[in-house]
PDB file with SEQRES, HELIX, SHEET and CRYST1 records, atoms N, CA, C and O in Angstrom:
SEQRES   1 A   81  MET LYS ALA PRO ILE PRO LEU VAL VAL SER ALA PHE TRP          
SEQRES   2 A   81  ASP GLY GLU ALA GLN VAL TRP VAL ALA THR SER ASP ASP          
SEQRES   3 A   81  VAL PRO GLY LEU ALA THR GLU ALA ASP SER VAL GLU ALA          
SEQRES   4 A   81  LEU VAL ALA LYS LEU LYS VAL MET ILE PRO ASP LEU LEU          
SEQRES   5 A   81  ASP ALA ASN GLY TYR GLU ASN ALA ASP GLU ASP VAL PRO          
SEQRES   6 A   81  PHE THR VAL LYS THR GLU VAL ARG ALA VAL ALA PRO ARG          
SEQRES   7 A   81  HIS ALA ALA                                                  
HELIX    1 AA1 VAL A   37  ALA A   54  1                                  18    
SHEET    1 AA1 4 ALA A  31  ALA A  34  0                                        
SHEET    2 AA1 4 VAL A  19  THR A  23 -1                                        
SHEET    3 AA1 4 LEU A   7  ASP A  14 -1                                        
SHEET    4 AA1 4 PHE A  66  GLU A  71  1                                        
CRYST1    1.000    1.000    1.000  90.00  90.00  90.00 P 1           1          
ATOM      1  N   MET A   1       0.848  -1.181   0.000  1.00  0.00           N  
ATOM      2  CA  MET A   1       0.000   0.000   0.000  1.00  0.00           C  
ATOM      3  C   MET A   1       0.892   1.242   0.000  1.00  0.00           C  
ATOM      4  O   MET A   1       1.794   1.366   0.828  1.00  0.00           O  
ATOM      5  N   LYS A   2       0.640   2.137  -0.910  1.00  0.00           N  
ATOM      6  CA  LYS A   2       1.385   3.390  -0.949  1.00  0.00           C  
ATOM      7  C   LYS A   2       0.424   4.500  -0.550  1.00  0.00           C  
ATOM      8  O   LYS A   2      -0.595   4.708  -1.210  1.00  0.00           O  
ATOM      9  N   ALA A   3       0.740   5.210   0.518  1.00  0.00           N  
ATOM     10  CA  ALA A   3      -0.130   6.280   1.016  1.00  0.00           C  
ATOM     11  C   ALA A   3       0.087   7.544   0.202  1.00  0.00           C  
ATOM     12  O   ALA A   3       1.213   7.842  -0.197  1.00  0.00           O  
ATOM     13  N   PRO A   4      -1.003   8.303  -0.052  1.00  0.00           N  
ATOM     14  CA  PRO A   4      -0.829   9.588  -0.724  1.00  0.00           C  
ATOM     15  C   PRO A   4      -0.077  10.553   0.192  1.00  0.00           C  
ATOM     16  O   PRO A   4      -0.244  10.523   1.411  1.00  0.00           O  
ATOM     17  N   ILE A   5       0.743  11.400  -0.403  1.00  0.00           N  
ATOM     18  CA  ILE A   5       1.542  12.337   0.384  1.00  0.00           C  
ATOM     19  C   ILE A   5       1.171  13.749  -0.030  1.00  0.00           C  
ATOM     20  O   ILE A   5       1.155  13.997  -1.235  1.00  0.00           O  
ATOM     21  N   PRO A   6       0.875  14.683   0.831  1.00  0.00           N  
ATOM     22  CA  PRO A   6       0.670  14.432   2.261  1.00  0.00           C  
ATOM     23  C   PRO A   6      -0.703  13.828   2.519  1.00  0.00           C  
ATOM     24  O   PRO A   6      -1.647  14.018   1.752  1.00  0.00           O  
ATOM     25  N   LEU A   7      -0.783  13.102   3.612  1.00  0.00           N  
ATOM     26  CA  LEU A   7      -2.057  12.525   4.035  1.00  0.00           C  
ATOM     27  C   LEU A   7      -2.968  13.644   4.534  1.00  0.00           C  
ATOM     28  O   LEU A   7      -2.494  14.661   5.039  1.00  0.00           O  
ATOM     29  N   VAL A   8      -4.259  13.450   4.390  1.00  0.00           N  
ATOM     30  CA  VAL A   8      -5.227  14.436   4.860  1.00  0.00           C  
ATOM     31  C   VAL A   8      -6.038  13.837   5.997  1.00  0.00           C  
ATOM     32  O   VAL A   8      -6.616  12.758   5.866  1.00  0.00           O  
ATOM     33  N   VAL A   9      -6.070  14.551   7.114  1.00  0.00           N  
ATOM     34  CA  VAL A   9      -6.853  14.168   8.282  1.00  0.00           C  
ATOM     35  C   VAL A   9      -7.924  15.235   8.472  1.00  0.00           C  
ATOM     36  O   VAL A   9      -7.626  16.429   8.459  1.00  0.00           O  
ATOM     37  N   SER A  10      -9.152  14.811   8.646  1.00  0.00           N  
ATOM     38  CA  SER A  10     -10.256  15.733   8.906  1.00  0.00           C  
ATOM     39  C   SER A  10     -10.546  15.747  10.394  1.00  0.00           C  
ATOM     40  O   SER A  10     -10.623  14.695  11.029  1.00  0.00           O  
ATOM     41  N   ALA A  11     -10.706  16.942  10.951  1.00  0.00           N  
ATOM     42  CA  ALA A  11     -10.991  17.069  12.381  1.00  0.00           C  
ATOM     43  C   ALA A  11     -12.133  18.053  12.576  1.00  0.00           C  
ATOM     44  O   ALA A  11     -12.221  19.071  11.889  1.00  0.00           O  
ATOM     45  N   PHE A  12     -13.000  17.735  13.520  1.00  0.00           N  
ATOM     46  CA  PHE A  12     -14.082  18.660  13.848  1.00  0.00           C  
ATOM     47  C   PHE A  12     -14.262  18.710  15.358  1.00  0.00           C  
ATOM     48  O   PHE A  12     -13.935  17.763  16.072  1.00  0.00           O  
ATOM     49  N   TRP A  13     -14.786  19.829  15.824  1.00  0.00           N  
ATOM     50  CA  TRP A  13     -15.054  20.024  17.244  1.00  0.00           C  
ATOM     51  C   TRP A  13     -16.411  19.425  17.570  1.00  0.00           C  
ATOM     52  O   TRP A  13     -17.420  19.814  16.983  1.00  0.00           O  
ATOM     53  N   ASP A  14     -16.442  18.482  18.504  1.00  0.00           N  
ATOM     54  CA  ASP A  14     -17.688  17.897  18.998  1.00  0.00           C  
ATOM     55  C   ASP A  14     -18.061  18.643  20.266  1.00  0.00           C  
ATOM     56  O   ASP A  14     -17.526  18.367  21.340  1.00  0.00           O  
ATOM     57  N   GLY A  15     -18.981  19.587  20.137  1.00  0.00           N  
ATOM     58  CA  GLY A  15     -19.362  20.424  21.263  1.00  0.00           C  
ATOM     59  C   GLY A  15     -19.996  19.658  22.400  1.00  0.00           C  
ATOM     60  O   GLY A  15     -19.832  20.023  23.564  1.00  0.00           O  
ATOM     61  N   GLU A  16     -20.716  18.607  22.082  1.00  0.00           N  
ATOM     62  CA  GLU A  16     -21.364  17.814  23.129  1.00  0.00           C  
ATOM     63  C   GLU A  16     -20.327  17.080  23.980  1.00  0.00           C  
ATOM     64  O   GLU A  16     -20.413  17.075  25.208  1.00  0.00           O  
ATOM     65  N   ALA A  17     -19.351  16.462  23.321  1.00  0.00           N  
ATOM     66  CA  ALA A  17     -18.308  15.726  24.040  1.00  0.00           C  
ATOM     67  C   ALA A  17     -17.153  16.625  24.464  1.00  0.00           C  
ATOM     68  O   ALA A  17     -16.325  16.231  25.285  1.00  0.00           O  
ATOM     69  N   GLN A  18     -17.095  17.848  23.898  1.00  0.00           N  
ATOM     70  CA  GLN A  18     -16.027  18.808  24.197  1.00  0.00           C  
ATOM     71  C   GLN A  18     -14.646  18.276  23.817  1.00  0.00           C  
ATOM     72  O   GLN A  18     -13.688  18.402  24.580  1.00  0.00           O  
ATOM     73  N   VAL A  19     -14.558  17.678  22.622  1.00  0.00           N  
ATOM     74  CA  VAL A  19     -13.284  17.163  22.113  1.00  0.00           C  
ATOM     75  C   VAL A  19     -13.189  17.400  20.607  1.00  0.00           C  
ATOM     76  O   VAL A  19     -14.202  17.560  19.927  1.00  0.00           O  
ATOM     77  N   TRP A  20     -11.961  17.420  20.102  1.00  0.00           N  
ATOM     78  CA  TRP A  20     -11.705  17.393  18.672  1.00  0.00           C  
ATOM     79  C   TRP A  20     -11.690  15.936  18.243  1.00  0.00           C  
ATOM     80  O   TRP A  20     -11.060  15.103  18.895  1.00  0.00           O  
ATOM     81  N   VAL A  21     -12.379  15.619  17.151  1.00  0.00           N  
ATOM     82  CA  VAL A  21     -12.466  14.259  16.622  1.00  0.00           C  
ATOM     83  C   VAL A  21     -11.774  14.231  15.265  1.00  0.00           C  
ATOM     84  O   VAL A  21     -12.016  15.100  14.428  1.00  0.00           O  
ATOM     85  N   ALA A  22     -10.918  13.243  15.043  1.00  0.00           N  
ATOM     86  CA  ALA A  22     -10.177  13.147  13.783  1.00  0.00           C  
ATOM     87  C   ALA A  22     -10.389  11.792  13.129  1.00  0.00           C  
ATOM     88  O   ALA A  22     -10.409  10.756  13.793  1.00  0.00           O  
ATOM     89  N   THR A  23     -10.548  11.826  11.799  1.00  0.00           N  
ATOM     90  CA  THR A  23     -10.620  10.624  10.972  1.00  0.00           C  
ATOM     91  C   THR A  23      -9.881  10.915   9.671  1.00  0.00           C  
ATOM     92  O   THR A  23      -9.549  12.064   9.381  1.00  0.00           O  
ATOM     93  N   SER A  24      -9.626   9.860   8.885  1.00  0.00           N  
ATOM     94  CA  SER A  24      -8.955  10.067   7.607  1.00  0.00           C  
ATOM     95  C   SER A  24      -9.262   8.926   6.655  1.00  0.00           C  
ATOM     96  O   SER A  24      -9.163   7.755   7.022  1.00  0.00           O  
ATOM     97  N   ASP A  25      -9.632   9.271   5.433  1.00  0.00           N  
ATOM     98  CA  ASP A  25      -9.795   8.260   4.390  1.00  0.00           C  
ATOM     99  C   ASP A  25      -8.438   7.744   3.929  1.00  0.00           C  
ATOM    100  O   ASP A  25      -8.351   6.655   3.363  1.00  0.00           O  
ATOM    101  N   ASP A  26      -7.381   8.514   4.166  1.00  0.00           N  
ATOM    102  CA  ASP A  26      -6.030   8.133   3.748  1.00  0.00           C  
ATOM    103  C   ASP A  26      -5.354   7.156   4.706  1.00  0.00           C  
ATOM    104  O   ASP A  26      -4.381   6.497   4.340  1.00  0.00           O  
ATOM    105  N   VAL A  27      -5.871   7.063   5.933  1.00  0.00           N  
ATOM    106  CA  VAL A  27      -5.259   6.206   6.956  1.00  0.00           C  
ATOM    107  C   VAL A  27      -6.328   5.253   7.481  1.00  0.00           C  
ATOM    108  O   VAL A  27      -7.098   5.618   8.370  1.00  0.00           O  
ATOM    109  N   PRO A  28      -6.383   4.038   6.943  1.00  0.00           N  
ATOM    110  CA  PRO A  28      -7.403   3.087   7.385  1.00  0.00           C  
ATOM    111  C   PRO A  28      -7.348   2.853   8.891  1.00  0.00           C  
ATOM    112  O   PRO A  28      -6.287   2.591   9.457  1.00  0.00           O  
ATOM    113  N   GLY A  29      -8.520   2.953   9.529  1.00  0.00           N  
ATOM    114  CA  GLY A  29      -8.619   2.706  10.961  1.00  0.00           C  
ATOM    115  C   GLY A  29      -8.404   3.918  11.840  1.00  0.00           C  
ATOM    116  O   GLY A  29      -8.531   3.820  13.061  1.00  0.00           O  
ATOM    117  N   LEU A  30      -8.079   5.058  11.254  1.00  0.00           N  
ATOM    118  CA  LEU A  30      -7.811   6.238  12.073  1.00  0.00           C  
ATOM    119  C   LEU A  30      -9.101   6.849  12.589  1.00  0.00           C  
ATOM    120  O   LEU A  30      -9.964   7.262  11.814  1.00  0.00           O  
ATOM    121  N   ALA A  31      -9.218   6.898  13.885  1.00  0.00           N  
ATOM    122  CA  ALA A  31     -10.314   7.574  14.578  1.00  0.00           C  
ATOM    123  C   ALA A  31      -9.817   7.861  15.984  1.00  0.00           C  
ATOM    124  O   ALA A  31      -9.524   6.941  16.748  1.00  0.00           O  
ATOM    125  N   THR A  32      -9.723   9.138  16.320  1.00  0.00           N  
ATOM    126  CA  THR A  32      -9.230   9.509  17.642  1.00  0.00           C  
ATOM    127  C   THR A  32      -9.805  10.846  18.046  1.00  0.00           C  
ATOM    128  O   THR A  32     -10.426  11.535  17.238  1.00  0.00           O  
ATOM    129  N   GLU A  33      -9.597  11.210  19.296  1.00  0.00           N  
ATOM    130  CA  GLU A  33     -10.101  12.486  19.802  1.00  0.00           C  
ATOM    131  C   GLU A  33      -9.137  13.038  20.835  1.00  0.00           C  
ATOM    132  O   GLU A  33      -8.341  12.308  21.424  1.00  0.00           O  
ATOM    133  N   ALA A  34      -9.228  14.354  21.042  1.00  0.00           N  
ATOM    134  CA  ALA A  34      -8.373  15.026  22.025  1.00  0.00           C  
ATOM    135  C   ALA A  34      -9.020  16.333  22.437  1.00  0.00           C  
ATOM    136  O   ALA A  34      -9.898  16.849  21.745  1.00  0.00           O  
ATOM    137  N   ASP A  35      -8.579  16.868  23.574  1.00  0.00           N  
ATOM    138  CA  ASP A  35      -9.145  18.104  24.123  1.00  0.00           C  
ATOM    139  C   ASP A  35      -8.748  19.360  23.364  1.00  0.00           C  
ATOM    140  O   ASP A  35      -9.446  20.372  23.438  1.00  0.00           O  
ATOM    141  N   SER A  36      -7.631  19.312  22.630  1.00  0.00           N  
ATOM    142  CA  SER A  36      -7.173  20.484  21.884  1.00  0.00           C  
ATOM    143  C   SER A  36      -6.595  20.028  20.550  1.00  0.00           C  
ATOM    144  O   SER A  36      -6.282  18.850  20.374  1.00  0.00           O  
ATOM    145  N   VAL A  37      -6.457  20.954  19.619  1.00  0.00           N  
ATOM    146  CA  VAL A  37      -5.855  20.620  18.326  1.00  0.00           C  
ATOM    147  C   VAL A  37      -4.404  20.200  18.531  1.00  0.00           C  
ATOM    148  O   VAL A  37      -3.928  19.274  17.874  1.00  0.00           O  
ATOM    149  N   GLU A  38      -3.703  20.871  19.433  1.00  0.00           N  
ATOM    150  CA  GLU A  38      -2.299  20.534  19.693  1.00  0.00           C  
ATOM    151  C   GLU A  38      -2.172  19.102  20.213  1.00  0.00           C  
ATOM    152  O   GLU A  38      -1.294  18.355  19.781  1.00  0.00           O  
ATOM    153  N   ALA A  39      -3.046  18.724  21.137  1.00  0.00           N  
ATOM    154  CA  ALA A  39      -3.031  17.353  21.672  1.00  0.00           C  
ATOM    155  C   ALA A  39      -3.421  16.349  20.591  1.00  0.00           C  
ATOM    156  O   ALA A  39      -2.895  15.236  20.553  1.00  0.00           O  
ATOM    157  N   LEU A  40      -4.338  16.740  19.719  1.00  0.00           N  
ATOM    158  CA  LEU A  40      -4.756  15.878  18.622  1.00  0.00           C  
ATOM    159  C   LEU A  40      -3.583  15.618  17.675  1.00  0.00           C  
ATOM    160  O   LEU A  40      -3.337  14.475  17.291  1.00  0.00           O  
ATOM    161  N   VAL A  41      -2.871  16.660  17.305  1.00  0.00           N  
ATOM    162  CA  VAL A  41      -1.717  16.508  16.411  1.00  0.00           C  
ATOM    163  C   VAL A  41      -0.657  15.612  17.061  1.00  0.00           C  
ATOM    164  O   VAL A  41      -0.051  14.781  16.385  1.00  0.00           O  
ATOM    165  N   ALA A  42      -0.435  15.775  18.349  1.00  0.00           N  
ATOM    166  CA  ALA A  42       0.536  14.922  19.049  1.00  0.00           C  
ATOM    167  C   ALA A  42       0.121  13.449  18.964  1.00  0.00           C  
ATOM    168  O   ALA A  42       0.965  12.582  18.736  1.00  0.00           O  
ATOM    169  N   LYS A  43      -1.164  13.164  19.143  1.00  0.00           N  
ATOM    170  CA  LYS A  43      -1.647  11.786  19.028  1.00  0.00           C  
ATOM    171  C   LYS A  43      -1.499  11.270  17.603  1.00  0.00           C  
ATOM    172  O   LYS A  43      -1.114  10.121  17.390  1.00  0.00           O  
ATOM    173  N   LEU A  44      -1.805  12.121  16.630  1.00  0.00           N  
ATOM    174  CA  LEU A  44      -1.724  11.710  15.225  1.00  0.00           C  
ATOM    175  C   LEU A  44      -0.296  11.370  14.821  1.00  0.00           C  
ATOM    176  O   LEU A  44      -0.082  10.467  14.012  1.00  0.00           O  
ATOM    177  N   LYS A  45       0.686  12.085  15.377  1.00  0.00           N  
ATOM    178  CA  LYS A  45       2.090  11.808  15.060  1.00  0.00           C  
ATOM    179  C   LYS A  45       2.497  10.399  15.459  1.00  0.00           C  
ATOM    180  O   LYS A  45       3.409   9.825  14.864  1.00  0.00           O  
ATOM    181  N   VAL A  46       1.837   9.842  16.451  1.00  0.00           N  
ATOM    182  CA  VAL A  46       2.112   8.470  16.886  1.00  0.00           C  
ATOM    183  C   VAL A  46       1.228   7.479  16.130  1.00  0.00           C  
ATOM    184  O   VAL A  46       1.698   6.447  15.651  1.00  0.00           O  
ATOM    185  N   MET A  47      -0.055   7.809  16.032  1.00  0.00           N  
ATOM    186  CA  MET A  47      -1.023   6.867  15.454  1.00  0.00           C  
ATOM    187  C   MET A  47      -0.854   6.651  13.955  1.00  0.00           C  
ATOM    188  O   MET A  47      -0.966   5.520  13.480  1.00  0.00           O  
ATOM    189  N   ILE A  48      -0.587   7.712  13.205  1.00  0.00           N  
ATOM    190  CA  ILE A  48      -0.526   7.578  11.747  1.00  0.00           C  
ATOM    191  C   ILE A  48       0.546   6.587  11.311  1.00  0.00           C  
ATOM    192  O   ILE A  48       0.230   5.671  10.551  1.00  0.00           O  
ATOM    193  N   PRO A  49       1.805   6.720  11.752  1.00  0.00           N  
ATOM    194  CA  PRO A  49       2.801   5.721  11.328  1.00  0.00           C  
ATOM    195  C   PRO A  49       2.441   4.301  11.770  1.00  0.00           C  
ATOM    196  O   PRO A  49       2.639   3.348  11.016  1.00  0.00           O  
ATOM    197  N   ASP A  50       1.912   4.156  12.991  1.00  0.00           N  
ATOM    198  CA  ASP A  50       1.529   2.825  13.476  1.00  0.00           C  
ATOM    199  C   ASP A  50       0.452   2.203  12.597  1.00  0.00           C  
ATOM    200  O   ASP A  50       0.544   1.032  12.230  1.00  0.00           O  
ATOM    201  N   LEU A  51      -0.574   2.993  12.258  1.00  0.00           N  
ATOM    202  CA  LEU A  51      -1.660   2.465  11.434  1.00  0.00           C  
ATOM    203  C   LEU A  51      -1.208   2.176  10.009  1.00  0.00           C  
ATOM    204  O   LEU A  51      -1.634   1.189   9.410  1.00  0.00           O  
ATOM    205  N   LEU A  52      -0.346   3.033   9.463  1.00  0.00           N  
ATOM    206  CA  LEU A  52       0.161   2.763   8.117  1.00  0.00           C  
ATOM    207  C   LEU A  52       0.982   1.479   8.097  1.00  0.00           C  
ATOM    208  O   LEU A  52       0.860   0.678   7.170  1.00  0.00           O  
ATOM    209  N   ASP A  53       1.815   1.278   9.110  1.00  0.00           N  
ATOM    210  CA  ASP A  53       2.591   0.039   9.198  1.00  0.00           C  
ATOM    211  C   ASP A  53       1.663  -1.170   9.293  1.00  0.00           C  
ATOM    212  O   ASP A  53       1.896  -2.183   8.634  1.00  0.00           O  
ATOM    213  N   ALA A  54       0.619  -1.069  10.104  1.00  0.00           N  
ATOM    214  CA  ALA A  54      -0.330  -2.167  10.272  1.00  0.00           C  
ATOM    215  C   ALA A  54      -1.082  -2.479   8.984  1.00  0.00           C  
ATOM    216  O   ALA A  54      -1.556  -3.598   8.790  1.00  0.00           O  
ATOM    217  N   ASN A  55      -1.189  -1.485   8.105  1.00  0.00           N  
ATOM    218  CA  ASN A  55      -1.909  -1.663   6.850  1.00  0.00           C  
ATOM    219  C   ASN A  55      -0.980  -1.884   5.649  1.00  0.00           C  
ATOM    220  O   ASN A  55      -1.419  -1.810   4.501  1.00  0.00           O  
ATOM    221  N   GLY A  56       0.303  -2.153   5.915  1.00  0.00           N  
ATOM    222  CA  GLY A  56       1.225  -2.503   4.848  1.00  0.00           C  
ATOM    223  C   GLY A  56       1.798  -1.337   4.071  1.00  0.00           C  
ATOM    224  O   GLY A  56       2.119  -1.481   2.891  1.00  0.00           O  
ATOM    225  N   TYR A  57       1.932  -0.189   4.703  1.00  0.00           N  
ATOM    226  CA  TYR A  57       2.541   0.980   4.061  1.00  0.00           C  
ATOM    227  C   TYR A  57       3.950   0.625   3.591  1.00  0.00           C  
ATOM    228  O   TYR A  57       4.733   0.053   4.349  1.00  0.00           O  
ATOM    229  N   GLU A  58       4.272   0.963   2.343  1.00  0.00           N  
ATOM    230  CA  GLU A  58       5.529   0.537   1.720  1.00  0.00           C  
ATOM    231  C   GLU A  58       6.770   1.236   2.255  1.00  0.00           C  
ATOM    232  O   GLU A  58       7.835   0.622   2.311  1.00  0.00           O  
ATOM    233  N   ASN A  59       6.667   2.493   2.647  1.00  0.00           N  
ATOM    234  CA  ASN A  59       7.855   3.274   3.009  1.00  0.00           C  
ATOM    235  C   ASN A  59       7.955   3.451   4.519  1.00  0.00           C  
ATOM    236  O   ASN A  59       7.861   4.570   5.023  1.00  0.00           O  
ATOM    237  N   ALA A  60       8.142   2.368   5.231  1.00  0.00           N  
ATOM    238  CA  ALA A  60       8.134   2.383   6.689  1.00  0.00           C  
ATOM    239  C   ALA A  60       9.268   3.205   7.291  1.00  0.00           C  
ATOM    240  O   ALA A  60       9.169   3.620   8.446  1.00  0.00           O  
ATOM    241  N   ASP A  61      10.340   3.451   6.546  1.00  0.00           N  
ATOM    242  CA  ASP A  61      11.466   4.211   7.085  1.00  0.00           C  
ATOM    243  C   ASP A  61      11.344   5.713   6.860  1.00  0.00           C  
ATOM    244  O   ASP A  61      12.157   6.479   7.378  1.00  0.00           O  
ATOM    245  N   GLU A  62      10.346   6.147   6.099  1.00  0.00           N  
ATOM    246  CA  GLU A  62      10.195   7.559   5.776  1.00  0.00           C  
ATOM    247  C   GLU A  62       9.280   8.267   6.771  1.00  0.00           C  
ATOM    248  O   GLU A  62       8.357   7.670   7.325  1.00  0.00           O  
ATOM    249  N   ASP A  63       9.559   9.563   6.987  1.00  0.00           N  
ATOM    250  CA  ASP A  63       8.629  10.389   7.759  1.00  0.00           C  
ATOM    251  C   ASP A  63       7.333  10.498   6.965  1.00  0.00           C  
ATOM    252  O   ASP A  63       7.333  10.373   5.741  1.00  0.00           O  
ATOM    253  N   VAL A  64       6.233  10.731   7.669  1.00  0.00           N  
ATOM    254  CA  VAL A  64       4.925  10.769   7.024  1.00  0.00           C  
ATOM    255  C   VAL A  64       4.300  12.154   7.204  1.00  0.00           C  
ATOM    256  O   VAL A  64       3.800  12.471   8.283  1.00  0.00           O  
ATOM    257  N   PRO A  65       4.327  12.978   6.153  1.00  0.00           N  
ATOM    258  CA  PRO A  65       3.686  14.293   6.269  1.00  0.00           C  
ATOM    259  C   PRO A  65       2.167  14.159   6.234  1.00  0.00           C  
ATOM    260  O   PRO A  65       1.615  13.326   5.515  1.00  0.00           O  
ATOM    261  N   PHE A  66       1.507  15.000   7.028  1.00  0.00           N  
ATOM    262  CA  PHE A  66       0.042  14.996   7.012  1.00  0.00           C  
ATOM    263  C   PHE A  66      -0.476  16.402   7.257  1.00  0.00           C  
ATOM    264  O   PHE A  66       0.194  17.243   7.856  1.00  0.00           O  
ATOM    265  N   THR A  67      -1.684  16.627   6.776  1.00  0.00           N  
ATOM    266  CA  THR A  67      -2.376  17.899   6.932  1.00  0.00           C  
ATOM    267  C   THR A  67      -3.645  17.649   7.725  1.00  0.00           C  
ATOM    268  O   THR A  67      -4.379  16.700   7.450  1.00  0.00           O  
ATOM    269  N   VAL A  68      -3.906  18.505   8.717  1.00  0.00           N  
ATOM    270  CA  VAL A  68      -5.148  18.405   9.490  1.00  0.00           C  
ATOM    271  C   VAL A  68      -6.064  19.537   9.041  1.00  0.00           C  
ATOM    272  O   VAL A  68      -5.742  20.714   9.198  1.00  0.00           O  
ATOM    273  N   LYS A  69      -7.196  19.164   8.486  1.00  0.00           N  
ATOM    274  CA  LYS A  69      -8.200  20.150   8.077  1.00  0.00           C  
ATOM    275  C   LYS A  69      -9.262  20.190   9.166  1.00  0.00           C  
ATOM    276  O   LYS A  69      -9.929  19.191   9.435  1.00  0.00           O  
ATOM    277  N   THR A  70      -9.412  21.350   9.787  1.00  0.00           N  
ATOM    278  CA  THR A  70     -10.347  21.468  10.901  1.00  0.00           C  
ATOM    279  C   THR A  70     -11.659  22.090  10.462  1.00  0.00           C  
ATOM    280  O   THR A  70     -11.735  22.836   9.486  1.00  0.00           O  
ATOM    281  N   GLU A  71     -12.675  21.757  11.215  1.00  0.00           N  
ATOM    282  CA  GLU A  71     -14.007  22.307  10.985  1.00  0.00           C  
ATOM    283  C   GLU A  71     -14.616  22.601  12.342  1.00  0.00           C  
ATOM    284  O   GLU A  71     -14.578  21.765  13.245  1.00  0.00           O  
ATOM    285  N   VAL A  72     -15.169  23.778  12.480  1.00  0.00           N  
ATOM    286  CA  VAL A  72     -15.863  24.137  13.706  1.00  0.00           C  
ATOM    287  C   VAL A  72     -17.329  24.329  13.355  1.00  0.00           C  
ATOM    288  O   VAL A  72     -17.671  25.117  12.474  1.00  0.00           O  
ATOM    289  N   ARG A  73     -18.183  23.608  14.048  1.00  0.00           N  
ATOM    290  CA  ARG A  73     -19.619  23.727  13.830  1.00  0.00           C  
ATOM    291  C   ARG A  73     -20.202  24.566  14.956  1.00  0.00           C  
ATOM    292  O   ARG A  73     -19.906  24.334  16.128  1.00  0.00           O  
ATOM    293  N   ALA A  74     -21.028  25.538  14.602  1.00  0.00           N  
ATOM    294  CA  ALA A  74     -21.600  26.417  15.609  1.00  0.00           C  
ATOM    295  C   ALA A  74     -23.043  26.744  15.227  1.00  0.00           C  
ATOM    296  O   ALA A  74     -23.480  26.506  14.101  1.00  0.00           O  
ATOM    297  N   VAL A  75     -23.755  27.289  16.185  1.00  0.00           N  
ATOM    298  CA  VAL A  75     -25.137  27.711  15.973  1.00  0.00           C  
ATOM    299  C   VAL A  75     -25.243  29.162  16.379  1.00  0.00           C  
ATOM    300  O   VAL A  75     -24.807  29.538  17.467  1.00  0.00           O  
ATOM    301  N   ALA A  76     -25.822  29.987  15.510  1.00  0.00           N  
ATOM    302  CA  ALA A  76     -26.073  31.385  15.819  1.00  0.00           C  
ATOM    303  C   ALA A  76     -27.524  31.513  16.254  1.00  0.00           C  
ATOM    304  O   ALA A  76     -28.428  31.370  15.431  1.00  0.00           O  
ATOM    305  N   PRO A  77     -27.765  31.781  17.547  1.00  0.00           N  
ATOM    306  CA  PRO A  77     -29.151  31.835  18.004  1.00  0.00           C  
ATOM    307  C   PRO A  77     -29.876  33.054  17.457  1.00  0.00           C  
ATOM    308  O   PRO A  77     -29.301  34.134  17.324  1.00  0.00           O  
ATOM    309  N   ARG A  78     -31.130  32.860  17.148  1.00  0.00           N  
ATOM    310  CA  ARG A  78     -31.982  33.975  16.716  1.00  0.00           C  
ATOM    311  C   ARG A  78     -32.751  34.445  17.928  1.00  0.00           C  
ATOM    312  O   ARG A  78     -33.352  33.648  18.649  1.00  0.00           O  
ATOM    313  N   HIS A  79     -32.728  35.752  18.147  1.00  0.00           N  
ATOM    314  CA  HIS A  79     -33.461  36.321  19.281  1.00  0.00           C  
ATOM    315  C   HIS A  79     -34.705  37.001  18.739  1.00  0.00           C  
ATOM    316  O   HIS A  79     -34.662  37.654  17.696  1.00  0.00           O  
ATOM    317  N   ALA A  80     -35.802  36.847  19.441  1.00  0.00           N  
ATOM    318  CA  ALA A  80     -37.036  37.517  19.035  1.00  0.00           C  
ATOM    319  C   ALA A  80     -36.857  39.027  19.181  1.00  0.00           C  
ATOM    320  O   ALA A  80     -36.323  39.504  20.182  1.00  0.00           O  
ATOM    321  N   ALA A  81     -37.300  39.757  18.192  1.00  0.00           N  
ATOM    322  CA  ALA A  81     -37.132  41.227  18.210  1.00  0.00           C  
ATOM    323  C   ALA A  81     -38.160  41.904  19.083  1.00  0.00           C  
ATOM    324  O   ALA A  81     -38.156  43.129  19.204  1.00  0.00           O  
TER     325      ALA A  81                                                      
END                                                                             
């Protein structure tokens, strides 16, 4: 398996759980969460190479660049005039 470079990770803020949630179509099995984007990136730096190795990634000796695309979902309340 040859992973696309750079890998793309999608992350969104789950307001109910109060965590950032990350998944990726480029990294089979990737699903994780963290309290901050910084903590999420730290987890991804460990998880991505491990998951790629588990899925037969060809270039096990190379660093793995990745991009985290974040999304924040919010609600703007309407007030009665």
